[in-house]
Rosetta silent file (secondary structure, phi, psi, omega in degrees, C-alpha in Angstrom):
SEQUENCE: MISNNEALTIGRKISDNEEWPVGRKIVEIRVLRKSIIEQECWREDWYPGLEIVLDDGSVLYPSADSEGNGPGALFGIDNYERSITIYPQSLEAK
SCORE:     score description
SCORE:     0.000 S_00000001
   1 L     0.000  140.192  179.680    0.000    0.000    0.000 S_00000001
   2 L   -92.162  131.040  176.840    1.256    3.499   -0.842 S_00000001
   3 L   -76.463  166.170  178.107    1.214    6.068    1.944 S_00000001
   4 H   -58.610  -41.544 -179.789   -0.043    9.612    1.320 S_00000001
   5 H   -64.201  -40.325  178.069    3.513   10.948    1.335 S_00000001
   6 H   -65.990  -40.106  179.814    4.626    8.372   -1.246 S_00000001
   7 H   -62.064  -42.793  177.853    1.629    9.143   -3.475 S_00000001
   8 H   -65.531  -37.193  178.339    2.487   12.864   -3.458 S_00000001
   9 H   -62.849  -42.587  178.076    6.117   12.049   -4.241 S_00000001
  10 H   -60.220  -44.376  178.974    5.042   10.019   -7.278 S_00000001
  11 H   -61.022  -40.173  178.890    2.901   12.950   -8.460 S_00000001
  12 H   -64.943  -40.210  179.084    5.786   15.353   -8.101 S_00000001
  13 H   -64.250  -41.248 -179.123    8.056   13.125  -10.162 S_00000001
  14 H   -66.097  -39.561 -174.990    5.454   12.863  -12.917 S_00000001
  15 H   -84.435  -13.906 -175.932    4.830   16.601  -13.037 S_00000001
  16 L    57.079   26.327  178.438    8.506   17.654  -12.760 S_00000001
  17 L  -134.737  118.465 -173.095    7.333   20.440  -10.455 S_00000001
  18 L   -53.936  -35.046 -172.699    8.211   20.201   -6.765 S_00000001
  19 L  -100.866  -20.984 -174.509    4.979   21.796   -5.504 S_00000001
  20 L   -62.974  134.038    6.035    2.286   20.762   -7.981 S_00000001
  21 L   -97.938   13.225 -179.756   -0.635   20.337   -7.198 S_00000001
  22 L   -59.231  130.194  178.943   -0.202   21.953   -3.778 S_00000001
  23 L    92.171  -13.646  177.878   -1.631   25.480   -3.877 S_00000001
  24 L   -72.158  154.212  179.319   -3.695   24.944   -7.047 S_00000001
  25 L  -117.276  143.274  175.637   -7.370   25.865   -6.887 S_00000001
  26 E   -78.079  126.379  179.585  -10.327   23.986   -8.332 S_00000001
  27 E  -109.769  -16.779 -179.830  -12.096   26.234  -10.846 S_00000001
  28 E  -162.652  147.112  169.820  -14.601   23.779  -12.333 S_00000001
  29 E  -126.637  125.480 -175.186  -16.005   20.272  -11.937 S_00000001
  30 E  -144.853  171.488  176.992  -17.643   18.872  -15.049 S_00000001
  31 E   -63.145  139.154  178.673  -18.585   15.677  -16.892 S_00000001
  32 L   -61.518  128.588 -178.355  -15.574   13.781  -18.212 S_00000001
  33 L   -68.642  149.836  177.314  -15.031   14.616  -21.903 S_00000001
  34 H   -58.063  -35.812 -178.858  -15.355   11.913  -24.571 S_00000001
  35 H   -61.780  -36.177  177.698  -11.777   12.630  -25.666 S_00000001
  36 H   -73.958  -40.111  176.899  -10.473   11.588  -22.239 S_00000001
  37 H   -57.417  -44.353  178.958  -12.734    8.530  -22.154 S_00000001
  38 H   -67.376  -42.649  179.498  -11.277    7.518  -25.536 S_00000001
  39 H   -59.076  -38.456 -178.887   -7.693    8.339  -24.480 S_00000001
  40 L   -85.233   -3.242 -177.939   -8.071    6.085  -21.438 S_00000001
  41 L    61.002   37.778  177.066   -9.777    3.350  -23.564 S_00000001
  42 L   -92.881  151.509  178.396  -12.819    3.404  -21.302 S_00000001
  43 L   -76.587  137.850 -178.881  -16.239    2.334  -22.540 S_00000001
  44 L   -70.723  -20.088 -178.415  -18.662    5.201  -23.149 S_00000001
  45 L   -82.939   -4.475  173.199  -21.588    3.301  -21.659 S_00000001
  46 L   -76.118  161.279  173.708  -19.938    3.335  -18.219 S_00000001
  47 L   -49.966  130.106 -169.941  -20.780    6.161  -15.841 S_00000001
  48 L   -68.696  -16.942 -178.945  -18.967    9.072  -17.475 S_00000001
  49 L    76.187 -171.750 -177.599  -17.077   10.263  -14.418 S_00000001
  50 E  -141.100  159.783  175.589  -15.965   13.802  -13.799 S_00000001
  51 E  -112.770  141.225  173.287  -13.113   16.194  -14.447 S_00000001
  52 E  -113.037  113.030 -176.802  -11.634   18.503  -11.850 S_00000001
  53 E   -96.037  127.706  179.508  -10.169   21.550  -13.607 S_00000001
  54 E   -96.665  163.818 -176.531   -7.431   23.447  -11.784 S_00000001
  55 L   -65.757  -12.168  176.757   -6.527   27.123  -12.123 S_00000001
  56 L   -98.331    7.281  179.176   -3.394   26.258  -14.141 S_00000001
  57 L    91.193   -7.454  177.458   -5.445   24.382  -16.773 S_00000001
  58 L   -67.564  150.823  178.645   -4.570   20.915  -15.464 S_00000001
  59 E  -125.850  126.885  175.722   -7.370   18.349  -15.381 S_00000001
  60 E  -111.722  146.423  175.641   -7.639   15.593  -12.787 S_00000001
  61 L  -147.662  138.893 -178.426  -10.151   12.744  -12.948 S_00000001
  62 L   -75.017  150.362  176.152  -10.790    9.818  -10.614 S_00000001
  63 E  -113.606  154.123  179.262  -10.346    6.224  -11.726 S_00000001
  64 L   -64.048  -26.706  179.297  -12.298    3.202  -10.527 S_00000001
  65 L  -157.469  177.082 -175.755   -9.015    1.649   -9.379 S_00000001
  66 L   -71.881  -11.182  177.839   -5.246    2.177   -9.430 S_00000001
  67 L   -93.176   -3.322  178.434   -4.954    0.418  -12.798 S_00000001
  68 L    72.674   38.822 -176.283   -7.249    2.886  -14.545 S_00000001
  69 L   -81.202    3.940  178.226   -9.917    0.339  -15.472 S_00000001
  70 L   164.889  166.713  178.358  -12.706    2.902  -15.729 S_00000001
  71 E   -66.984  153.192 -178.552  -13.894    6.280  -14.519 S_00000001
  72 L  -124.511 -175.195  179.065  -14.442    6.672  -10.796 S_00000001
  73 L  -122.010  161.012  176.516  -16.238    8.796   -8.271 S_00000001
  74 E  -107.765  132.677  175.689  -15.006   11.018   -5.468 S_00000001
  75 E  -126.376  155.447  178.724  -16.082   10.471   -1.899 S_00000001
  76 E  -169.054 -169.178  178.170  -15.043   12.334    1.210 S_00000001
  77 E  -135.844  130.784  179.525  -15.981   13.836    4.538 S_00000001
  78 L   -81.581 -177.890 -176.185  -16.550   17.551    5.138 S_00000001
  79 L   -69.267   -6.718  174.315  -15.380   19.526    8.180 S_00000001
  80 L  -102.960    9.271 -179.664  -18.589   18.474   10.017 S_00000001
  81 L    63.947   31.520  173.445  -17.789   14.787    9.339 S_00000001
  82 L   -94.562  143.983  179.563  -20.703   14.423    6.900 S_00000001
  83 E   -67.674  144.008  179.069  -20.261   12.127    3.905 S_00000001
  84 E  -126.521  137.533  168.423  -19.678   13.769    0.513 S_00000001
  85 E  -127.066  127.875 -179.919  -20.145   12.331   -2.969 S_00000001
  86 E  -111.049  122.943 -179.670  -19.037   14.460   -5.921 S_00000001
  87 L  -149.691  156.892 -179.215  -20.518   13.637   -9.320 S_00000001
  88 L   -70.309  150.335  178.765  -21.508   15.569  -12.452 S_00000001
  89 L   -69.471  -35.827  179.232  -25.069   16.891  -12.723 S_00000001
  90 L  -100.955  142.428  179.183  -25.368   15.538  -16.249 S_00000001
  91 L   -98.607   10.114 -177.628  -24.603   11.919  -17.013 S_00000001
  92 L  -101.652  116.231  177.744  -23.920   12.624  -20.693 S_00000001
  93 L   -68.354  144.977 -177.670  -20.254   12.802  -21.729 S_00000001
  94 L  -110.989    0.000    0.000  -19.428   15.608  -24.159 S_00000001
């Protein structure tokens, strides 16, 4: 299992930027584009997933698993310890 610190280290190596994505801001959450679905070789009839657009133009999207076998969903807990599920309002990929 990868610890949080190891996961961030892997991300830094991939991005070649010591701080990325620390400090970036989310500017939009939208339905995952068809071009990304095709790039990842995911089936279009699966739940389309979502894109998280950052203020530097980067796009992050969750995967169903660490092997990238399909789009995923985001779950979390807010500062009041209530469950959160983040998903696009529209289920139609564009």
